[in-house]
Every structure is written in structure tokens, then in C-alpha cells.
N, C-alpha and C positions, 0 to 999 in steps of 0.2 A: 793239708787236709788228706786224711787217709780214705781210700775208697774200699768199700767192702767188695769181696769177690762176687762175681755174677751169681754164683750158686746161692750165696748167703742172701743177696738182694731178692732173688727169686723166692727163696723160702720165706723171707719176711713178707713179701707181697702176698703170697698164698695165705699165710697166717692171718694177716690183717684182713684179707678178703673174707676168710671164713668167719672172723670175728664180726665183720660187718653184716654178713648174712645172718649170723646168730642174733645180732642185735635187732635186725629188721623183723625177725620172726618171734622174738621174745617179748613182744608187747602184751602187757596184761591190761585188761580193762576192768573198770569198777562201775557197777550200776547201782545207783541210789534211787530207790522207789519213792514216789510221791504218794503218801497214804490218802491224800484227798482225791486222787484220781485213780487209785488202784483198788480193785475189788476181786472177790471170788463169787462168781454167779453160779447158782445151782439149779438143776432141773430134776424133778423126780415124778414119776408117773404112778397113778393109781387107776382103779377100774373106771372111775368117773371122769377124771380130768388130769391135766398135767400141772404140777405146782412149780412155780418159778420163784426164786428168791436170791438173796445176796448177803455176803459177809464183807465186812470191812478189812482191809489190810492195815495192820498196825504199824509195821515197819518192814524194811527190806533193803539189804545190801548184799550184792553178789560180786565176787571177783572171779575172773576167768582168763585163761591164756588160750587164745585160738590155736596157737601152734601145737600145744600138747593136749589141749582139751581139759586140763586140770581146772577145777572150780572149787569155790568155797563161799561161805557166807550163809545167810538164811533169809527167808521170807516168813514173817510172823502174821498169822491171821487171828483177828479178834473174834473168837467163837461166840461170845454172848451177843455180838452185834447182828447175828443171823436173823433175817427178817423175810418172811414170805407174804406179808400183807394181811395175815389173818392172826390176830392176837391169841386166840385160844389154841390154834394149831401151833403157833410159835412157842407158846408157853409149854405145851406138851413136848415139842421138839427139844427144847432146852433142858427141861426137867427130866424126861424119861429116856431120851435117845442120846443126845450129845452130852448130857450132864455137865453143862457148860460152867456151872458154879465150881465144880471140881476140876474140870479140864478147860480153863478159859482160853488157852492158846493152842493153835495148830501150827506146826513149824515145818517148813520144807527147807532142807539143807542140801543143796546140790554138791556133787563131787566130781562130775565129769560131763562134758558137753561134746557131742559129735555133730558133724556137719560143717559146711563152709560158712563162716561168719563174715558178713560184709559190714564194715563200719559206716557205710552210707548206703541206704536202700534196704531191700528185703532179704531175709535169710530163713531157711527152714532148718531147724535144729532139733536134736534129741537131747533132753537134759535129764541126766540120771542123778538120783540122790535118795535121801531118806525123808519120809513124811512121818512126823510124830503127831499123833492125834488120839484122843481118848485114852491116853496112857500107854499106847503101843507105838512101836517103831516099825515102819514098813518100807521096803525097797520099792521104788517106783521109777519109771521113765516117762517123762512128759514130752510129747511132741509139741514143739513151740514154733509159732510163726512170729518172726521178729522183724520190726521195721525201725530203722534209724534215720533221722533227718535232723541235721544241724544240732547234733548233740543230744537230741531227745529220743529216747527209746520207748517203743510201744510193743508189748509182747502179749500174745494170747497162747496159753498152754491148756489144752483140753485133755481131760482124763476121766476115767470111770472109777468111782470109789465104792468098793464092795463093803458097805458099812456093817452089814449083818455078819459077814464073814470075818470082819475085823473086831467083832465083839460088842457091837452096839445093838440095841433092841430093835426088833422089827415092829413097827407101829400097827401092823395089820390086825384086824379083829374079824368077827363073823360077818360084819357089814362091809368093812373097808379092806381092800387088798392093795397093798403098796409094794412097789418094786423094791427088791433088796439091794439095789445099786442106785447110786445117784451120779448124774453127770455134772462135772464141775468144769468151770473155765476160769483159770487164773488170768485176770487182765491186769497187766503190770505196766505202769507208765512212770518213767523216771529219767534221770540224767545219766548219760554214759560218758565216761572220760577215761583217759589213759592213766594207769596207776603210776605213782612216783617210782622212779628207779630205786 
């Protein structure tokens, strides 16, 4: 049996060690949302009171690599499901503002995640991506509080959507004054797993 020179053995050891380190940090995760538990909650103020409501999440799958921050996938929101508890107000919201028959989906497509992700416990992350809504595409960064326990992920990403600035109608009139921005909270619940190599 031939023995490799010490220098060759040392080089092989270093190469294998580096490969091991790369493998340890090249773990990609997949999040599959549960539409029954995931929602987008909204809050908008007018001069008389604050309106609260909710949209349903239609589907959601996100892949990301904590080592590089690279992310892909999408979360699809069912726009016609929007409900504030007032039928006449909701009818106007869908017909005049969201035009949900024409634009039935809002889609968030992440492309990069920053922050330290913990596969067990809580993490504070910044999720950058593109939000497609009402026919327009907008670059956004969502601050997200993420908690993982036994393979179940719960995340809350809050952000302000300037709907008038993005081309949607302002519902204000001479009696009613409504804020031109709406506060949104994407509440995502799903299963997280390591992606297949």
C-alpha cells in the first residue's frame, strides 16, 4: 500500500474540511404556507374611526438560503376575499379601489433575506422582494418576526402600503376623509423543511 506524501495528505484534509464547511452553510429551507391559517390583516384610519379587515392567503411557497440570503417563491393573496365586516364598504372597496374582479391576486415574490435565521426559536429578518398588486410591481422590504418550533413556522411581516401613490383610488369625499396609506400585516403559518440536495 502506497502512502501519500504528508503535503498531499494535508492538502486533501484542508480541501475536505472546506467542503464540509460549505455543506454545513449551504442549507436551503422551504416554507410551505397553510392557507387555512395564513392571512393578511389590514388597518386603515378615517376621521371617525379605524377600520380593520382581513384578506385570505391563497398559497405560499418560499425557498431561501440563510448563508447567502438568496430567496425565491411567492405568497399569493386572494384579493376578492377582503372583508372589513361592512358589506357596503367592502363592495365599494372591491369595485372602486382594489378593482378585485380585474386584479384578483396580489403576489409577493421575495428575492433576498437579511438577518440571522434560527431554525429553532425566534428571528428578526428583513425580507426584500417585489409586490405585484393592482397591475403594478413595487419593490418592498418587509421587516419580519419569525418563530420556528418543531418544524412549524409562524411569521408576521408588517408594512405600510401607499395605495393612492400606487395608483388606486382614494375613497375620501367631502364627508369622509380616509388615510392614503394602509397598514398591513402578513401573518404566515406553515411548515418549514430543508430542501432536497
